[in-house]
Structure formats: C-alpha cells, structure tokens
mmCIF entry with sequence, helices, sheets and N, C-alpha, C, O atoms, coordinates in Angstrom:
data_MODEL
# 
_entry.id   MODEL 
# 
_entity.id                         1 
_entity.type                       polymer 
_entity.pdbx_number_of_molecules   1 
# 
_entity_poly.entity_id                      1 
_entity_poly.type                           'polypeptide(L)' 
_entity_poly.nstd_linkage                   no 
_entity_poly.nstd_monomer                   no 
_entity_poly.pdbx_seq_one_letter_code       MEPNQSFYSLKKEAEIRPTTLGQAARIQGVTPAEISLIAVMLRKAGAAE 
_entity_poly.pdbx_seq_one_letter_code_can   MEPNQSFYSLKKEAEIRPTTLGQAARIQGVTPAEISLIAVMLRKAGAAE 
_entity_poly.pdbx_strand_id                 A 
# 
loop_
_entity_poly_seq.entity_id 
_entity_poly_seq.num 
_entity_poly_seq.mon_id 
_entity_poly_seq.hetero 
1 1  MET n 
1 2  GLU n 
1 3  PRO n 
1 4  ASN n 
1 5  GLN n 
1 6  SER n 
1 7  PHE n 
1 8  TYR n 
1 9  SER n 
1 10 LEU n 
1 11 LYS n 
1 12 LYS n 
1 13 GLU n 
1 14 ALA n 
1 15 GLU n 
1 16 ILE n 
1 17 ARG n 
1 18 PRO n 
1 19 THR n 
1 20 THR n 
1 21 LEU n 
1 22 GLY n 
1 23 GLN n 
1 24 ALA n 
1 25 ALA n 
1 26 ARG n 
1 27 ILE n 
1 28 GLN n 
1 29 GLY n 
1 30 VAL n 
1 31 THR n 
1 32 PRO n 
1 33 ALA n 
1 34 GLU n 
1 35 ILE n 
1 36 SER n 
1 37 LEU n 
1 38 ILE n 
1 39 ALA n 
1 40 VAL n 
1 41 MET n 
1 42 LEU n 
1 43 ARG n 
1 44 LYS n 
1 45 ALA n 
1 46 GLY n 
1 47 ALA n 
1 48 ALA n 
1 49 GLU n 
# 
_struct_asym.id          A 
_struct_asym.entity_id   1 
# 
loop_
_struct_conf.conf_type_id 
_struct_conf.id 
_struct_conf.pdbx_PDB_helix_id 
_struct_conf.beg_label_comp_id 
_struct_conf.beg_label_asym_id 
_struct_conf.beg_label_seq_id 
_struct_conf.pdbx_beg_PDB_ins_code 
_struct_conf.end_label_comp_id 
_struct_conf.end_label_asym_id 
_struct_conf.end_label_seq_id 
_struct_conf.pdbx_end_PDB_ins_code 
_struct_conf.beg_auth_comp_id 
_struct_conf.beg_auth_asym_id 
_struct_conf.beg_auth_seq_id 
_struct_conf.end_auth_comp_id 
_struct_conf.end_auth_asym_id 
_struct_conf.end_auth_seq_id 
_struct_conf.pdbx_PDB_helix_class 
_struct_conf.details 
_struct_conf.pdbx_PDB_helix_length 
HELX_P HELX_P1 AA1 PHE A 7  ? ILE A 16 ? PHE A 7  ILE A 16 1 ? 10 
HELX_P HELX_P2 AA2 LEU A 21 ? ALA A 25 ? LEU A 21 ALA A 25 1 ? 5  
HELX_P HELX_P3 AA3 PRO A 32 ? ALA A 48 ? PRO A 32 ALA A 48 1 ? 17 
# 
_struct_conf_type.id          HELX_P 
_struct_conf_type.criteria    ? 
_struct_conf_type.reference   ? 
# 
loop_
_atom_site.group_PDB 
_atom_site.id 
_atom_site.type_symbol 
_atom_site.label_atom_id 
_atom_site.label_alt_id 
_atom_site.label_comp_id 
_atom_site.label_asym_id 
_atom_site.label_entity_id 
_atom_site.label_seq_id 
_atom_site.pdbx_PDB_ins_code 
_atom_site.Cartn_x 
_atom_site.Cartn_y 
_atom_site.Cartn_z 
_atom_site.occupancy 
_atom_site.B_iso_or_equiv 
_atom_site.pdbx_formal_charge 
_atom_site.auth_seq_id 
_atom_site.auth_comp_id 
_atom_site.auth_asym_id 
_atom_site.auth_atom_id 
_atom_site.pdbx_PDB_model_num 
ATOM 1   N N  . MET A 1 1  ? -59.132 17.323 59.004 1.00 0.00 ? 1  MET A N  1 
ATOM 2   C CA . MET A 1 1  ? -59.566 18.431 58.183 1.00 0.00 ? 1  MET A CA 1 
ATOM 3   C C  . MET A 1 1  ? -58.403 19.408 58.014 1.00 0.00 ? 1  MET A C  1 
ATOM 4   O O  . MET A 1 1  ? -57.864 19.929 58.991 1.00 0.00 ? 1  MET A O  1 
ATOM 5   N N  . GLU A 1 2  ? -58.038 19.639 56.787 1.00 0.00 ? 2  GLU A N  1 
ATOM 6   C CA . GLU A 1 2  ? -56.929 20.530 56.472 1.00 0.00 ? 2  GLU A CA 1 
ATOM 7   C C  . GLU A 1 2  ? -57.481 21.923 56.177 1.00 0.00 ? 2  GLU A C  1 
ATOM 8   O O  . GLU A 1 2  ? -58.385 22.051 55.351 1.00 0.00 ? 2  GLU A O  1 
ATOM 9   N N  . PRO A 1 3  ? -56.963 22.977 56.829 1.00 0.00 ? 3  PRO A N  1 
ATOM 10  C CA . PRO A 1 3  ? -57.502 24.324 56.624 1.00 0.00 ? 3  PRO A CA 1 
ATOM 11  C C  . PRO A 1 3  ? -57.314 24.850 55.208 1.00 0.00 ? 3  PRO A C  1 
ATOM 12  O O  . PRO A 1 3  ? -58.017 25.782 54.818 1.00 0.00 ? 3  PRO A O  1 
ATOM 13  N N  . ASN A 1 4  ? -56.402 24.295 54.424 1.00 0.00 ? 4  ASN A N  1 
ATOM 14  C CA . ASN A 1 4  ? -56.173 24.781 53.071 1.00 0.00 ? 4  ASN A CA 1 
ATOM 15  C C  . ASN A 1 4  ? -57.109 24.160 52.044 1.00 0.00 ? 4  ASN A C  1 
ATOM 16  O O  . ASN A 1 4  ? -57.120 24.589 50.890 1.00 0.00 ? 4  ASN A O  1 
ATOM 17  N N  . GLN A 1 5  ? -57.880 23.178 52.428 1.00 0.00 ? 5  GLN A N  1 
ATOM 18  C CA . GLN A 1 5  ? -58.795 22.545 51.494 1.00 0.00 ? 5  GLN A CA 1 
ATOM 19  C C  . GLN A 1 5  ? -59.985 23.449 51.217 1.00 0.00 ? 5  GLN A C  1 
ATOM 20  O O  . GLN A 1 5  ? -60.413 24.214 52.082 1.00 0.00 ? 5  GLN A O  1 
ATOM 21  N N  . SER A 1 6  ? -60.509 23.354 50.012 1.00 0.00 ? 6  SER A N  1 
ATOM 22  C CA . SER A 1 6  ? -61.666 24.153 49.658 1.00 0.00 ? 6  SER A CA 1 
ATOM 23  C C  . SER A 1 6  ? -62.884 23.670 50.441 1.00 0.00 ? 6  SER A C  1 
ATOM 24  O O  . SER A 1 6  ? -62.975 22.506 50.830 1.00 0.00 ? 6  SER A O  1 
ATOM 25  N N  . PHE A 1 7  ? -63.794 24.574 50.654 1.00 0.00 ? 7  PHE A N  1 
ATOM 26  C CA . PHE A 1 7  ? -65.017 24.228 51.379 1.00 0.00 ? 7  PHE A CA 1 
ATOM 27  C C  . PHE A 1 7  ? -65.771 23.126 50.657 1.00 0.00 ? 7  PHE A C  1 
ATOM 28  O O  . PHE A 1 7  ? -66.306 22.213 51.287 1.00 0.00 ? 7  PHE A O  1 
ATOM 29  N N  . TYR A 1 8  ? -65.813 23.213 49.331 1.00 0.00 ? 8  TYR A N  1 
ATOM 30  C CA . TYR A 1 8  ? -66.526 22.211 48.526 1.00 0.00 ? 8  TYR A CA 1 
ATOM 31  C C  . TYR A 1 8  ? -65.952 20.817 48.759 1.00 0.00 ? 8  TYR A C  1 
ATOM 32  O O  . TYR A 1 8  ? -66.703 19.871 48.996 1.00 0.00 ? 8  TYR A O  1 
ATOM 33  N N  . SER A 1 9  ? -64.638 20.683 48.694 1.00 0.00 ? 9  SER A N  1 
ATOM 34  C CA . SER A 1 9  ? -64.044 19.354 48.856 1.00 0.00 ? 9  SER A CA 1 
ATOM 35  C C  . SER A 1 9  ? -64.196 18.847 50.286 1.00 0.00 ? 9  SER A C  1 
ATOM 36  O O  . SER A 1 9  ? -64.370 17.648 50.502 1.00 0.00 ? 9  SER A O  1 
ATOM 37  N N  . LEU A 1 10 ? -64.135 19.734 51.248 1.00 0.00 ? 10 LEU A N  1 
ATOM 38  C CA . LEU A 1 10 ? -64.361 19.311 52.639 1.00 0.00 ? 10 LEU A CA 1 
ATOM 39  C C  . LEU A 1 10 ? -65.783 18.793 52.819 1.00 0.00 ? 10 LEU A C  1 
ATOM 40  O O  . LEU A 1 10 ? -66.007 17.795 53.504 1.00 0.00 ? 10 LEU A O  1 
ATOM 41  N N  . LYS A 1 11 ? -66.734 19.475 52.203 1.00 0.00 ? 11 LYS A N  1 
ATOM 42  C CA . LYS A 1 11 ? -68.131 19.053 52.298 1.00 0.00 ? 11 LYS A CA 1 
ATOM 43  C C  . LYS A 1 11 ? -68.314 17.688 51.637 1.00 0.00 ? 11 LYS A C  1 
ATOM 44  O O  . LYS A 1 11 ? -68.981 16.817 52.194 1.00 0.00 ? 11 LYS A O  1 
ATOM 45  N N  . LYS A 1 12 ? -67.728 17.496 50.456 1.00 0.00 ? 12 LYS A N  1 
ATOM 46  C CA . LYS A 1 12 ? -67.851 16.229 49.754 1.00 0.00 ? 12 LYS A CA 1 
ATOM 47  C C  . LYS A 1 12 ? -67.220 15.093 50.560 1.00 0.00 ? 12 LYS A C  1 
ATOM 48  O O  . LYS A 1 12 ? -67.793 14.008 50.653 1.00 0.00 ? 12 LYS A O  1 
ATOM 49  N N  . GLU A 1 13 ? -66.047 15.335 51.141 1.00 0.00 ? 13 GLU A N  1 
ATOM 50  C CA . GLU A 1 13 ? -65.382 14.302 51.933 1.00 0.00 ? 13 GLU A CA 1 
ATOM 51  C C  . GLU A 1 13 ? -66.200 13.948 53.169 1.00 0.00 ? 13 GLU A C  1 
ATOM 52  O O  . GLU A 1 13 ? -66.260 12.783 53.563 1.00 0.00 ? 13 GLU A O  1 
ATOM 53  N N  . ALA A 1 14 ? -66.827 14.943 53.779 1.00 0.00 ? 14 ALA A N  1 
ATOM 54  C CA . ALA A 1 14 ? -67.642 14.686 54.962 1.00 0.00 ? 14 ALA A CA 1 
ATOM 55  C C  . ALA A 1 14 ? -68.861 13.839 54.596 1.00 0.00 ? 14 ALA A C  1 
ATOM 56  O O  . ALA A 1 14 ? -69.276 12.980 55.374 1.00 0.00 ? 14 ALA A O  1 
ATOM 57  N N  . GLU A 1 15 ? -69.435 14.078 53.418 1.00 0.00 ? 15 GLU A N  1 
ATOM 58  C CA . GLU A 1 15 ? -70.597 13.305 52.984 1.00 0.00 ? 15 GLU A CA 1 
ATOM 59  C C  . GLU A 1 15 ? -70.211 11.874 52.622 1.00 0.00 ? 15 GLU A C  1 
ATOM 60  O O  . GLU A 1 15 ? -70.922 10.932 52.970 1.00 0.00 ? 15 GLU A O  1 
ATOM 61  N N  . ILE A 1 16 ? -69.088 11.710 51.923 1.00 0.00 ? 16 ILE A N  1 
ATOM 62  C CA . ILE A 1 16 ? -68.707 10.408 51.386 1.00 0.00 ? 16 ILE A CA 1 
ATOM 63  C C  . ILE A 1 16 ? -67.877 9.588  52.372 1.00 0.00 ? 16 ILE A C  1 
ATOM 64  O O  . ILE A 1 16 ? -67.990 8.362  52.397 1.00 0.00 ? 16 ILE A O  1 
ATOM 65  N N  . ARG A 1 17 ? -67.059 10.234 53.171 1.00 0.00 ? 17 ARG A N  1 
ATOM 66  C CA . ARG A 1 17 ? -66.202 9.590  54.172 1.00 0.00 ? 17 ARG A CA 1 
ATOM 67  C C  . ARG A 1 17 ? -65.324 8.488  53.566 1.00 0.00 ? 17 ARG A C  1 
ATOM 68  O O  . ARG A 1 17 ? -65.483 7.316  53.905 1.00 0.00 ? 17 ARG A O  1 
ATOM 69  N N  . PRO A 1 18 ? -64.402 8.860  52.673 1.00 0.00 ? 18 PRO A N  1 
ATOM 70  C CA . PRO A 1 18 ? -63.533 7.859  52.050 1.00 0.00 ? 18 PRO A CA 1 
ATOM 71  C C  . PRO A 1 18 ? -62.626 7.199  53.088 1.00 0.00 ? 18 PRO A C  1 
ATOM 72  O O  . PRO A 1 18 ? -62.220 7.829  54.065 1.00 0.00 ? 18 PRO A O  1 
ATOM 73  N N  . THR A 1 19 ? -62.315 5.922  52.862 1.00 0.00 ? 19 THR A N  1 
ATOM 74  C CA . THR A 1 19 ? -61.452 5.210  53.804 1.00 0.00 ? 19 THR A CA 1 
ATOM 75  C C  . THR A 1 19 ? -60.021 5.094  53.298 1.00 0.00 ? 19 THR A C  1 
ATOM 76  O O  . THR A 1 19 ? -59.128 4.708  54.052 1.00 0.00 ? 19 THR A O  1 
ATOM 77  N N  . THR A 1 20 ? -59.793 5.426  52.025 1.00 0.00 ? 20 THR A N  1 
ATOM 78  C CA . THR A 1 20 ? -58.440 5.387  51.469 1.00 0.00 ? 20 THR A CA 1 
ATOM 79  C C  . THR A 1 20 ? -58.175 6.663  50.674 1.00 0.00 ? 20 THR A C  1 
ATOM 80  O O  . THR A 1 20 ? -59.100 7.384  50.300 1.00 0.00 ? 20 THR A O  1 
ATOM 81  N N  . LEU A 1 21 ? -56.895 6.924  50.426 1.00 0.00 ? 21 LEU A N  1 
ATOM 82  C CA . LEU A 1 21 ? -56.538 8.078  49.595 1.00 0.00 ? 21 LEU A CA 1 
ATOM 83  C C  . LEU A 1 21 ? -57.049 7.885  48.169 1.00 0.00 ? 21 LEU A C  1 
ATOM 84  O O  . LEU A 1 21 ? -57.418 8.855  47.508 1.00 0.00 ? 21 LEU A O  1 
ATOM 85  N N  . GLY A 1 22 ? -57.072 6.655  47.697 1.00 0.00 ? 22 GLY A N  1 
ATOM 86  C CA . GLY A 1 22 ? -57.581 6.377  46.361 1.00 0.00 ? 22 GLY A CA 1 
ATOM 87  C C  . GLY A 1 22 ? -59.047 6.765  46.222 1.00 0.00 ? 22 GLY A C  1 
ATOM 88  O O  . GLY A 1 22 ? -59.454 7.347  45.216 1.00 0.00 ? 22 GLY A O  1 
ATOM 89  N N  . GLN A 1 23 ? -59.829 6.441  47.234 1.00 0.00 ? 23 GLN A N  1 
ATOM 90  C CA . GLN A 1 23 ? -61.238 6.816  47.218 1.00 0.00 ? 23 GLN A CA 1 
ATOM 91  C C  . GLN A 1 23 ? -61.381 8.336  47.280 1.00 0.00 ? 23 GLN A C  1 
ATOM 92  O O  . GLN A 1 23 ? -62.208 8.913  46.573 1.00 0.00 ? 23 GLN A O  1 
ATOM 93  N N  . ALA A 1 24 ? -60.592 8.972  48.109 1.00 0.00 ? 24 ALA A N  1 
ATOM 94  C CA . ALA A 1 24 ? -60.648 10.432 48.221 1.00 0.00 ? 24 ALA A CA 1 
ATOM 95  C C  . ALA A 1 24 ? -60.262 11.092 46.905 1.00 0.00 ? 24 ALA A C  1 
ATOM 96  O O  . ALA A 1 24 ? -60.836 12.116 46.535 1.00 0.00 ? 24 ALA A O  1 
ATOM 97  N N  . ALA A 1 25 ? -59.299 10.522 46.197 1.00 0.00 ? 25 ALA A N  1 
ATOM 98  C CA . ALA A 1 25 ? -58.839 11.095 44.933 1.00 0.00 ? 25 ALA A CA 1 
ATOM 99  C C  . ALA A 1 25 ? -59.918 11.024 43.859 1.00 0.00 ? 25 ALA A C  1 
ATOM 100 O O  . ALA A 1 25 ? -59.905 11.817 42.918 1.00 0.00 ? 25 ALA A O  1 
ATOM 101 N N  . ARG A 1 26 ? -60.843 10.094 43.987 1.00 0.00 ? 26 ARG A N  1 
ATOM 102 C CA . ARG A 1 26 ? -61.897 9.937  42.985 1.00 0.00 ? 26 ARG A CA 1 
ATOM 103 C C  . ARG A 1 26 ? -63.095 10.845 43.233 1.00 0.00 ? 26 ARG A C  1 
ATOM 104 O O  . ARG A 1 26 ? -64.007 10.892 42.407 1.00 0.00 ? 26 ARG A O  1 
ATOM 105 N N  . ILE A 1 27 ? -63.112 11.562 44.346 1.00 0.00 ? 27 ILE A N  1 
ATOM 106 C CA . ILE A 1 27 ? -64.215 12.464 44.642 1.00 0.00 ? 27 ILE A CA 1 
ATOM 107 C C  . ILE A 1 27 ? -64.111 13.674 43.720 1.00 0.00 ? 27 ILE A C  1 
ATOM 108 O O  . ILE A 1 27 ? -63.068 14.325 43.651 1.00 0.00 ? 27 ILE A O  1 
ATOM 109 N N  . GLN A 1 28 ? -65.187 13.964 43.022 1.00 0.00 ? 28 GLN A N  1 
ATOM 110 C CA . GLN A 1 28 ? -65.198 15.100 42.116 1.00 0.00 ? 28 GLN A CA 1 
ATOM 111 C C  . GLN A 1 28 ? -64.982 16.392 42.899 1.00 0.00 ? 28 GLN A C  1 
ATOM 112 O O  . GLN A 1 28 ? -65.645 16.628 43.909 1.00 0.00 ? 28 GLN A O  1 
ATOM 113 N N  . GLY A 1 29 ? -64.062 17.222 42.434 1.00 0.00 ? 29 GLY A N  1 
ATOM 114 C CA . GLY A 1 29 ? -63.775 18.491 43.077 1.00 0.00 ? 29 GLY A CA 1 
ATOM 115 C C  . GLY A 1 29 ? -62.577 18.455 44.013 1.00 0.00 ? 29 GLY A C  1 
ATOM 116 O O  . GLY A 1 29 ? -62.091 19.509 44.424 1.00 0.00 ? 29 GLY A O  1 
ATOM 117 N N  . VAL A 1 30 ? -62.094 17.276 44.358 1.00 0.00 ? 30 VAL A N  1 
ATOM 118 C CA . VAL A 1 30 ? -60.913 17.151 45.208 1.00 0.00 ? 30 VAL A CA 1 
ATOM 119 C C  . VAL A 1 30 ? -59.690 17.144 44.294 1.00 0.00 ? 30 VAL A C  1 
ATOM 120 O O  . VAL A 1 30 ? -59.579 16.311 43.395 1.00 0.00 ? 30 VAL A O  1 
ATOM 121 N N  . THR A 1 31 ? -58.782 18.077 44.534 1.00 0.00 ? 31 THR A N  1 
ATOM 122 C CA . THR A 1 31 ? -57.630 18.232 43.649 1.00 0.00 ? 31 THR A CA 1 
ATOM 123 C C  . THR A 1 31 ? -56.470 17.334 44.091 1.00 0.00 ? 31 THR A C  1 
ATOM 124 O O  . THR A 1 31 ? -56.412 16.903 45.242 1.00 0.00 ? 31 THR A O  1 
ATOM 125 N N  . PRO A 1 32 ? -55.554 17.060 43.167 1.00 0.00 ? 32 PRO A N  1 
ATOM 126 C CA . PRO A 1 32 ? -54.355 16.296 43.528 1.00 0.00 ? 32 PRO A CA 1 
ATOM 127 C C  . PRO A 1 32 ? -53.550 16.963 44.652 1.00 0.00 ? 32 PRO A C  1 
ATOM 128 O O  . PRO A 1 32 ? -52.947 16.281 45.481 1.00 0.00 ? 32 PRO A O  1 
ATOM 129 N N  . ALA A 1 33 ? -53.548 18.278 44.670 1.00 0.00 ? 33 ALA A N  1 
ATOM 130 C CA . ALA A 1 33 ? -52.828 18.993 45.736 1.00 0.00 ? 33 ALA A CA 1 
ATOM 131 C C  . ALA A 1 33 ? -53.454 18.702 47.098 1.00 0.00 ? 33 ALA A C  1 
ATOM 132 O O  . ALA A 1 33 ? -52.741 18.540 48.088 1.00 0.00 ? 33 ALA A O  1 
ATOM 133 N N  . GLU A 1 34 ? -54.772 18.635 47.150 1.00 0.00 ? 34 GLU A N  1 
ATOM 134 C CA . GLU A 1 34 ? -55.451 18.328 48.412 1.00 0.00 ? 34 GLU A CA 1 
ATOM 135 C C  . GLU A 1 34 ? -55.167 16.896 48.857 1.00 0.00 ? 34 GLU A C  1 
ATOM 136 O O  . GLU A 1 34 ? -55.024 16.633 50.051 1.00 0.00 ? 34 GLU A O  1 
ATOM 137 N N  . ILE A 1 35 ? -55.088 15.978 47.905 1.00 0.00 ? 35 ILE A N  1 
ATOM 138 C CA . ILE A 1 35 ? -54.740 14.595 48.236 1.00 0.00 ? 35 ILE A CA 1 
ATOM 139 C C  . ILE A 1 35 ? -53.328 14.536 48.808 1.00 0.00 ? 35 ILE A C  1 
ATOM 140 O O  . ILE A 1 35 ? -53.070 13.796 49.757 1.00 0.00 ? 35 ILE A O  1 
ATOM 141 N N  . SER A 1 36 ? -52.417 15.314 48.234 1.00 0.00 ? 36 SER A N  1 
ATOM 142 C CA . SER A 1 36 ? -51.042 15.364 48.743 1.00 0.00 ? 36 SER A CA 1 
ATOM 143 C C  . SER A 1 36 ? -51.007 15.905 50.166 1.00 0.00 ? 36 SER A C  1 
ATOM 144 O O  . SER A 1 36 ? -50.271 15.389 51.007 1.00 0.00 ? 36 SER A O  1 
ATOM 145 N N  . LEU A 1 37 ? -51.788 16.930 50.439 1.00 0.00 ? 37 LEU A N  1 
ATOM 146 C CA . LEU A 1 37 ? -51.839 17.482 51.796 1.00 0.00 ? 37 LEU A CA 1 
ATOM 147 C C  . LEU A 1 37 ? -52.364 16.447 52.799 1.00 0.00 ? 37 LEU A C  1 
ATOM 148 O O  . LEU A 1 37 ? -51.847 16.326 53.909 1.00 0.00 ? 37 LEU A O  1 
ATOM 149 N N  . ILE A 1 38 ? -53.388 15.712 52.392 1.00 0.00 ? 38 ILE A N  1 
ATOM 150 C CA . ILE A 1 38 ? -53.937 14.674 53.267 1.00 0.00 ? 38 ILE A CA 1 
ATOM 151 C C  . ILE A 1 38 ? -52.894 13.597 53.525 1.00 0.00 ? 38 ILE A C  1 
ATOM 152 O O  . ILE A 1 38 ? -52.758 13.118 54.651 1.00 0.00 ? 38 ILE A O  1 
ATOM 153 N N  . ALA A 1 39 ? -52.151 13.213 52.478 1.00 0.00 ? 39 ALA A N  1 
ATOM 154 C CA . ALA A 1 39 ? -51.115 12.182 52.624 1.00 0.00 ? 39 ALA A CA 1 
ATOM 155 C C  . ALA A 1 39 ? -50.031 12.637 53.607 1.00 0.00 ? 39 ALA A C  1 
ATOM 156 O O  . ALA A 1 39 ? -49.576 11.854 54.441 1.00 0.00 ? 39 ALA A O  1 
ATOM 157 N N  . VAL A 1 40 ? -49.627 13.891 53.505 1.00 0.00 ? 40 VAL A N  1 
ATOM 158 C CA . VAL A 1 40 ? -48.599 14.417 54.422 1.00 0.00 ? 40 VAL A CA 1 
ATOM 159 C C  . VAL A 1 40 ? -49.127 14.412 55.849 1.00 0.00 ? 40 VAL A C  1 
ATOM 160 O O  . VAL A 1 40 ? -48.410 14.030 56.774 1.00 0.00 ? 40 VAL A O  1 
ATOM 161 N N  . MET A 1 41 ? -50.372 14.833 56.037 1.00 0.00 ? 41 MET A N  1 
ATOM 162 C CA . MET A 1 41 ? -50.958 14.849 57.380 1.00 0.00 ? 41 MET A CA 1 
ATOM 163 C C  . MET A 1 41 ? -51.018 13.441 57.966 1.00 0.00 ? 41 MET A C  1 
ATOM 164 O O  . MET A 1 41 ? -50.738 13.243 59.148 1.00 0.00 ? 41 MET A O  1 
ATOM 165 N N  . LEU A 1 42 ? -51.385 12.461 57.131 1.00 0.00 ? 42 LEU A N  1 
ATOM 166 C CA . LEU A 1 42 ? -51.464 11.080 57.613 1.00 0.00 ? 42 LEU A CA 1 
ATOM 167 C C  . LEU A 1 42 ? -50.086 10.544 57.994 1.00 0.00 ? 42 LEU A C  1 
ATOM 168 O O  . LEU A 1 42 ? -49.942 9.841  58.994 1.00 0.00 ? 42 LEU A O  1 
ATOM 169 N N  . ARG A 1 43 ? -49.077 10.880 57.193 1.00 0.00 ? 43 ARG A N  1 
ATOM 170 C CA . ARG A 1 43 ? -47.714 10.444 57.526 1.00 0.00 ? 43 ARG A CA 1 
ATOM 171 C C  . ARG A 1 43 ? -47.245 11.060 58.833 1.00 0.00 ? 43 ARG A C  1 
ATOM 172 O O  . ARG A 1 43 ? -46.648 10.377 59.664 1.00 0.00 ? 43 ARG A O  1 
ATOM 173 N N  . LYS A 1 44 ? -47.510 12.339 59.019 1.00 0.00 ? 44 LYS A N  1 
ATOM 174 C CA . LYS A 1 44 ? -47.116 13.016 60.264 1.00 0.00 ? 44 LYS A CA 1 
ATOM 175 C C  . LYS A 1 44 ? -47.853 12.426 61.457 1.00 0.00 ? 44 LYS A C  1 
ATOM 176 O O  . LYS A 1 44 ? -47.267 12.246 62.524 1.00 0.00 ? 44 LYS A O  1 
ATOM 177 N N  . ALA A 1 45 ? -49.122 12.128 61.283 1.00 0.00 ? 45 ALA A N  1 
ATOM 178 C CA . ALA A 1 45 ? -49.910 11.549 62.386 1.00 0.00 ? 45 ALA A CA 1 
ATOM 179 C C  . ALA A 1 45 ? -49.386 10.161 62.721 1.00 0.00 ? 45 ALA A C  1 
ATOM 180 O O  . ALA A 1 45 ? -49.345 9.784  63.892 1.00 0.00 ? 45 ALA A O  1 
ATOM 181 N N  . GLY A 1 46 ? -48.987 9.397  61.714 1.00 0.00 ? 46 GLY A N  1 
ATOM 182 C CA . GLY A 1 46 ? -48.441 8.058  61.941 1.00 0.00 ? 46 GLY A CA 1 
ATOM 183 C C  . GLY A 1 46 ? -47.080 8.105  62.620 1.00 0.00 ? 46 GLY A C  1 
ATOM 184 O O  . GLY A 1 46 ? -46.765 7.237  63.435 1.00 0.00 ? 46 GLY A O  1 
ATOM 185 N N  . ALA A 1 47 ? -46.279 9.099  62.297 1.00 0.00 ? 47 ALA A N  1 
ATOM 186 C CA . ALA A 1 47 ? -44.955 9.242  62.893 1.00 0.00 ? 47 ALA A CA 1 
ATOM 187 C C  . ALA A 1 47 ? -45.042 9.693  64.346 1.00 0.00 ? 47 ALA A C  1 
ATOM 188 O O  . ALA A 1 47 ? -44.155 9.404  65.149 1.00 0.00 ? 47 ALA A O  1 
ATOM 189 N N  . ALA A 1 48 ? -46.116 10.402 64.677 1.00 0.00 ? 48 ALA A N  1 
ATOM 190 C CA . ALA A 1 48 ? -46.278 10.919 66.041 1.00 0.00 ? 48 ALA A CA 1 
ATOM 191 C C  . ALA A 1 48 ? -46.690 9.817  67.016 1.00 0.00 ? 48 ALA A C  1 
ATOM 192 O O  . ALA A 1 48 ? -46.525 9.964  68.227 1.00 0.00 ? 48 ALA A O  1 
ATOM 193 N N  . GLU A 1 49 ? -47.218 8.731  66.498 1.00 0.00 ? 49 GLU A N  1 
ATOM 194 C CA . GLU A 1 49 ? -47.704 7.662  67.384 1.00 0.00 ? 49 GLU A CA 1 
ATOM 195 C C  . GLU A 1 49 ? -46.608 6.805  67.915 1.00 0.00 ? 49 GLU A C  1 
ATOM 196 O O  . GLU A 1 49 ? -46.868 5.868  68.671 1.00 0.00 ? 49 GLU A O  1 
# 
C-alpha cells in the first residue's frame, strides 16, 4: 500500500486484488502515476531480497 495513492484506488485494489501490473492498470480510477509508484515499490522490494 503506497501512502500517495488515492483512497478510491486503494479501496478498488483491495476489492479486486490484481495479480499483475496490467490488471491493476485496468482498474477504473487507478492512474498511470499510481501504477508507476507500484512498479517502483515492487522493484525495490525485489532488490532487497
């Protein structure tokens, strides 16, 4: 969960639980900027492992 994401998009993602960035990008109300933030977080999490 990214603190900069809108409440609406966080709620939608929690309901739908996408398994890929492509699925998340298709959720109505989720902006391209939010998808970019998620991608950066995933890359950082992968690098930390």
